[in-house]
Backbone as CSV, one residue per row, in Angstrom:
resi,resn,N_x,N_y,N_z,CA_x,CA_y,CA_z,C_x,C_y,C_z
1,MET,-196.355,155.840,-141.512,-196.665,154.425,-141.241,-197.098,154.224,-139.809
2,LEU,-196.419,154.847,-138.886,-196.827,154.686,-137.485,-198.249,155.204,-137.290
3,LYS,-198.597,156.293,-138.017,-199.905,156.839,-137.892,-200.974,155.815,-138.311
4,ASN,-200.678,155.064,-139.370,-201.569,153.978,-139.900,-201.749,152.924,-138.771
5,GLU,-200.682,152.588,-138.101,-200.742,151.531,-137.051,-201.597,152.004,-135.880
6,LEU,-201.610,153.315,-135.650,-202.395,153.868,-134.584,-203.808,154.169,-134.916
7,SER,-204.128,154.066,-136.213,-205.494,154.454,-136.686,-206.579,153.599,-136.105
8,ALA,-207.797,154.042,-136.204,-208.957,153.346,-135.687,-209.104,152.012,-136.317
9,GLU,-208.811,151.906,-137.642,-208.975,150.580,-138.336,-208.055,149.540,-137.660
10,ASN,-206.931,149.925,-137.253,-205.975,148.998,-136.623,-206.188,148.869,-135.173
11,ARG,-207.070,149.607,-134.554,-207.394,149.557,-133.164,-206.257,149.988,-132.246
12,GLY,-205.323,150.750,-132.761,-204.295,151.291,-131.878,-203.257,150.261,-131.572
13,LEU,-202.507,150.480,-130.513,-201.435,149.580,-130.077,-201.892,148.685,-128.976
14,SER,-201.531,147.421,-129.066,-201.775,146.451,-128.030,-200.708,146.642,-126.953
15,PRO,-200.988,146.102,-125.768,-199.957,146.105,-124.706,-198.672,145.390,-125.200
16,ALA,-198.841,144.341,-125.918,-197.645,143.576,-126.419,-196.851,144.498,-127.445
17,SER,-197.599,145.276,-128.217,-196.863,146.159,-129.146,-196.063,147.237,-128.427
18,ILE,-196.693,147.794,-127.343,-195.993,148.806,-126.575,-194.781,148.273,-125.936
19,THR,-194.923,147.047,-125.344,-193.733,146.384,-124.699,-192.648,146.148,-125.696
20,GLN,-193.004,145.679,-126.895,-192.066,145.454,-127.942,-191.316,146.725,-128.304
21,TYR,-192.090,147.769,-128.455,-191.476,149.086,-128.781,-190.527,149.559,-127.699
22,LEU,-190.912,149.382,-126.484,-189.999,149.820,-125.338,-188.772,148.997,-125.293
23,ARG,-188.873,147.713,-125.579,-187.670,146.808,-125.561,-186.801,147.058,-126.715
24,CYS,-187.375,147.212,-127.885,-186.545,147.358,-129.117,-187.312,148.050,-130.218
25,PRO,-187.229,149.405,-130.334,-187.937,150.094,-131.347,-187.737,149.626,-132.740
26,LEU,-186.525,149.146,-133.052,-186.270,148.645,-134.404,-187.031,147.336,-134.681
27,GLN,-187.094,146.478,-133.719,-187.855,145.201,-133.850,-189.341,145.540,-134.052
28,PHE,-189.835,146.517,-133.307,-191.196,146.950,-133.389,-191.432,147.452,-134.854
29,TYR,-190.594,148.277,-135.321,-190.701,148.810,-136.649,-190.831,147.718,-137.740
30,PHE,-189.865,146.796,-137.691,-189.855,145.737,-138.691,-190.978,144.775,-138.537
31,SER,-191.374,144.401,-137.390,-192.452,143.437,-137.218,-193.870,144.059,-137.327
32,ARG,-194.077,145.205,-136.752,-195.431,145.776,-136.669,-195.716,146.774,-137.784
33,ILE,-194.688,147.512,-138.247,-194.978,148.505,-139.255,-194.731,147.945,-140.667
34,VAL,-193.513,147.338,-140.822,-193.141,146.848,-142.165,-193.785,145.375,-142.294
35,LYS,-194.107,144.765,-141.225,-194.713,143.412,-141.174,-193.814,142.323,-141.740
36,LEU,-192.514,142.390,-141.410,-191.585,141.369,-141.768,-191.742,140.190,-140.823
37,LYS,-191.655,139.023,-141.371,-191.732,137.801,-140.507,-190.475,136.976,-140.742
38,SER,-190.015,136.350,-139.659,-188.883,135.421,-139.757,-189.334,134.113,-140.452
39,GLU,-188.554,133.688,-141.470,-188.930,132.456,-142.146,-188.871,131.249,-141.285
40,ASP,-187.985,131.299,-140.287,-187.726,130.088,-139.456,-188.399,130.210,-138.141
41,GLU,-189.539,130.898,-138.028,-190.149,130.968,-136.745,-190.698,129.617,-136.414
42,ILE,-190.418,129.186,-135.237,-190.904,127.860,-134.703,-191.681,128.122,-133.470
43,GLU,-192.829,127.671,-133.410,-193.637,127.812,-132.171,-193.077,126.877,-131.137
44,GLU,-192.931,127.401,-129.901,-192.317,126.613,-128.878,-193.220,125.552,-128.359
45,SER,-194.497,125.812,-128.223,-195.391,124.871,-127.636,-196.721,124.844,-128.412
46,PHE,-197.225,123.676,-128.685,-198.469,123.594,-129.432,-199.627,123.495,-128.426
47,GLY,-200.814,123.846,-128.849,-202.000,123.829,-127.978,-202.631,122.477,-127.857
48,TYR,-203.639,122.441,-127.091,-204.373,121.172,-126.797,-205.044,120.681,-128.091
49,ASN,-205.502,121.559,-128.945,-206.131,121.174,-130.162,-205.161,120.423,-131.067
50,VAL,-203.886,120.883,-131.157,-202.922,120.170,-131.926,-202.633,118.815,-131.313
51,PHE,-202.521,118.812,-130.014,-202.249,117.571,-129.281,-203.373,116.550,-129.538
52,GLY,-204.594,116.987,-129.397,-205.791,116.142,-129.638,-205.805,115.600,-131.063
53,ASN,-205.549,116.504,-132.044,-205.541,116.100,-133.394,-204.495,115.050,-133.685
54,TRP,-203.296,115.258,-133.072,-202.174,114.350,-133.210,-202.540,112.887,-132.713
55,ILE,-203.158,112.836,-131.553,-203.627,111.551,-130.955,-204.631,110.908,-131.909
56,HIS,-205.653,111.672,-132.301,-206.713,111.074,-133.188,-206.146,110.631,-134.538
57,GLU,-205.274,111.420,-135.122,-204.692,111.033,-136.416,-203.799,109.773,-136.271
58,THR,-203.114,109.684,-135.143,-202.259,108.520,-134.937,-203.143,107.272,-134.726
59,LEU,-204.215,107.378,-133.938,-205.085,106.207,-133.741,-205.754,105.807,-135.066
60,GLU,-206.121,106.768,-135.848,-206.756,106.500,-137.114,-205.805,105.782,-138.089
61,ALA,-204.536,106.246,-138.123,-203.516,105.605,-138.973,-203.279,104.187,-138.547
62,ILE,-203.202,103.979,-137.228,-202.947,102.623,-136.708,-204.150,101.727,-137.077
63,SER,-205.349,102.248,-136.890,-206.545,101.493,-137.222,-206.596,101.048,-138.685
64,LYS,-206.163,101.953,-139.559,-206.226,101.668,-140.981,-205.125,100.677,-141.387
65,LYS,-203.862,100.960,-140.872,-202.727,100.203,-141.421,-202.298,98.980,-140.618
66,VAL,-202.567,99.031,-139.313,-202.123,97.855,-138.483,-203.215,96.911,-138.250
67,ILE,-204.391,97.519,-137.797,-205.474,96.628,-137.446,-206.335,96.351,-138.712
68,GLY,-206.566,97.333,-139.543,-207.396,97.158,-140.740,-208.796,97.599,-140.406
69,LEU,-209.281,98.654,-140.997,-210.689,99.085,-140.787,-211.631,97.991,-141.207
70,GLY,-212.621,97.795,-140.382,-213.627,96.783,-140.708,-213.231,95.392,-140.310
71,GLU,-212.029,95.180,-139.935,-211.534,93.890,-139.494,-211.960,93.670,-138.014
72,PRO,-212.272,92.426,-137.697,-212.643,92.124,-136.320,-211.433,92.385,-135.411
73,LEU,-211.670,92.989,-134.222,-210.625,93.195,-133.292,-210.207,91.875,-132.631
74,ASN,-208.933,91.680,-132.471,-208.502,90.520,-131.698,-207.239,90.947,-130.936
75,LYS,-206.898,90.197,-129.955,-205.811,90.593,-129.070,-204.505,90.769,-129.761
76,GLN,-204.173,89.909,-130.736,-202.898,90.050,-131.469,-202.826,91.393,-132.222
77,ASN,-203.919,91.777,-132.882,-203.890,93.060,-133.622,-203.648,94.193,-132.642
78,LEU,-204.335,94.166,-131.491,-204.228,95.225,-130.523,-202.803,95.291,-129.930
79,ILE,-202.244,94.195,-129.659,-200.864,94.130,-129.173,-199.923,94.678,-130.218
80,ARG,-200.061,94.290,-131.456,-199.236,94.816,-132.564,-199.429,96.350,-132.658
81,ALA,-200.682,96.829,-132.531,-200.964,98.249,-132.629,-200.215,98.975,-131.526
82,LYS,-200.290,98.429,-130.315,-199.596,99.086,-129.205,-198.097,99.123,-129.431
83,GLU,-197.537,98.033,-129.900,-196.089,97.959,-130.159,-195.644,98.934,-131.197
84,GLN,-196.437,99.262,-132.185,-196.145,100.164,-133.251,-196.563,101.621,-133.035
85,SER,-197.240,101.868,-131.905,-197.826,103.152,-131.634,-196.767,104.270,-131.576
86,GLU,-195.655,104.056,-130.911,-194.632,105.086,-130.820,-194.117,105.521,-132.172
87,GLY,-193.855,104.527,-133.028,-193.406,104.891,-134.406,-194.442,105.666,-135.180
88,TYR,-195.731,105.333,-135.040,-196.809,106.046,-135.676,-196.965,107.488,-135.149
89,LEU,-196.787,107.623,-133.801,-196.791,108.969,-133.245,-195.705,109.809,-133.861
90,LYS,-194.528,109.293,-133.971,-193.426,110.064,-134.571,-193.634,110.366,-135.995
91,ARG,-194.098,109.420,-136.774,-194.360,109.635,-138.191,-195.411,110.694,-138.462
92,ILE,-196.527,110.569,-137.710,-197.609,111.549,-137.921,-197.155,112.955,-137.483
93,PHE,-196.368,113.002,-136.400,-195.885,114.289,-135.971,-194.980,114.909,-137.034
94,GLU,-194.065,114.121,-137.610,-193.133,114.621,-138.580,-193.871,115.017,-139.887
95,GLN,-194.892,114.323,-140.234,-195.663,114.630,-141.452,-196.508,115.910,-141.301
96,LYS,-197.198,116.014,-140.201,-198.252,117.051,-140.130,-197.871,118.252,-139.245
97,TYR,-196.883,118.114,-138.371,-196.619,119.181,-137.430,-195.146,119.566,-137.456
98,LYS,-194.657,119.828,-138.673,-193.244,120.127,-138.908,-192.772,121.412,-138.202
99,GLY,-193.628,122.379,-137.940,-193.239,123.625,-137.367,-192.991,123.603,-135.891
100,TYR,-193.173,122.471,-135.256,-193.017,122.383,-133.788,-191.765,121.516,-133.450
101,GLU,-191.111,121.951,-132.428,-189.959,121.222,-131.907,-190.480,120.256,-130.852
102,ILE,-190.149,118.972,-131.008,-190.733,117.969,-130.086,-189.707,117.486,-129.065
103,GLU,-188.435,117.765,-129.234,-187.433,117.175,-128.390,-187.164,117.874,-127.071
104,THR,-187.685,119.105,-126.948,-187.369,119.848,-125.732,-188.648,120.541,-125.199
105,GLY,-188.556,121.018,-123.959,-189.610,121.834,-123.328,-190.921,121.101,-123.143
106,TRP,-191.991,121.938,-123.164,-193.299,121.398,-123.019,-193.678,120.388,-124.077
107,ASN,-193.252,120.601,-125.331,-193.628,119.669,-126.395,-193.033,118.332,-126.110
108,HIS,-191.883,118.227,-125.490,-191.305,116.963,-125.157,-192.223,116.258,-124.115
109,ILE,-192.721,116.975,-123.206,-193.649,116.404,-122.177,-194.930,116.000,-122.886
110,PHE,-195.401,116.790,-123.802,-196.587,116.377,-124.552,-196.372,115.095,-125.326
111,GLY,-195.135,114.958,-125.871,-194.808,113.706,-126.573,-194.821,112.513,-125.682
112,LEU,-194.282,112.666,-124.459,-194.331,111.555,-123.551,-195.801,111.205,-123.114
113,MET,-196.595,112.250,-122.944,-197.968,112.083,-122.587,-198.749,111.334,-123.707
114,ALA,-198.421,111.748,-124.967,-199.082,111.127,-126.154,-198.748,109.647,-126.202
115,LYS,-197.506,109.296,-126.000,-197.062,107.903,-125.998,-197.832,107.163,-124.945
116,ASN,-197.830,107.664,-123.703,-198.490,107.040,-122.624,-199.988,106.917,-122.841
117,LEU,-200.631,107.927,-123.405,-202.050,107.845,-123.646,-202.415,106.844,-124.672
118,VAL,-201.686,106.802,-125.806,-201.944,105.833,-126.885,-201.732,104.390,-126.401
119,GLU,-200.621,104.160,-125.633,-200.335,102.833,-125.148,-201.421,102.414,-124.061
120,SER,-201.808,103.303,-123.251,-202.883,103.023,-122.247,-204.198,102.674,-122.953
121,TYR,-204.506,103.397,-124.053,-205.671,103.155,-124.823,-205.694,101.687,-125.317
122,TYR,-204.569,101.248,-125.827,-204.508,99.836,-126.289,-204.433,98.852,-125.154
123,ASP,-203.875,99.203,-124.020,-203.911,98.327,-122.876,-205.379,98.085,-122.431
124,ILE,-206.142,99.147,-122.383,-207.585,99.007,-122.008,-208.344,98.208,-123.014
125,ARG,-208.101,98.409,-124.276,-208.797,97.654,-125.329,-208.447,96.193,-125.215
126,ILE,-207.161,95.852,-124.974,-206.726,94.488,-124.861,-207.398,93.865,-123.597
127,GLN,-207.365,94.567,-122.518,-208.008,94.074,-121.339,-209.517,93.816,-121.498
128,ASN,-210.192,94.652,-122.204,-211.584,94.459,-122.426,-211.892,93.247,-123.337
129,LEU,-210.952,92.862,-124.137,-211.183,91.688,-125.002,-210.966,90.364,-124.266
130,THR,-210.249,90.416,-123.180,-209.980,89.141,-122.451,-210.842,88.920,-121.345
């Protein structure tokens, strides 16, 4: 099996594989040779693409459900959208990004940034209407 891992088709061992082998040969064997995966693997931090999608999906949901697509924008709708934005951020995150932990680490900071970004978006929209 190790010979297959080192074959030309598999492009040999990566530096990460070598490090993993040196740290724990058994872990290397199960993850790289047998290809076992942990069912409960949780990514610690999501990338900017996930962050951007989360913001866009939240704004889209708010536009559809709070403001109403095709409805004329008015100050009251935008204020209501801003007030409900944190709840929508949480719901969208729970529905679409279940594999990420949001309460700690970098993701917690991303969550605070998302809240600030969406609220600032509505502040600017409100200001532009008045």
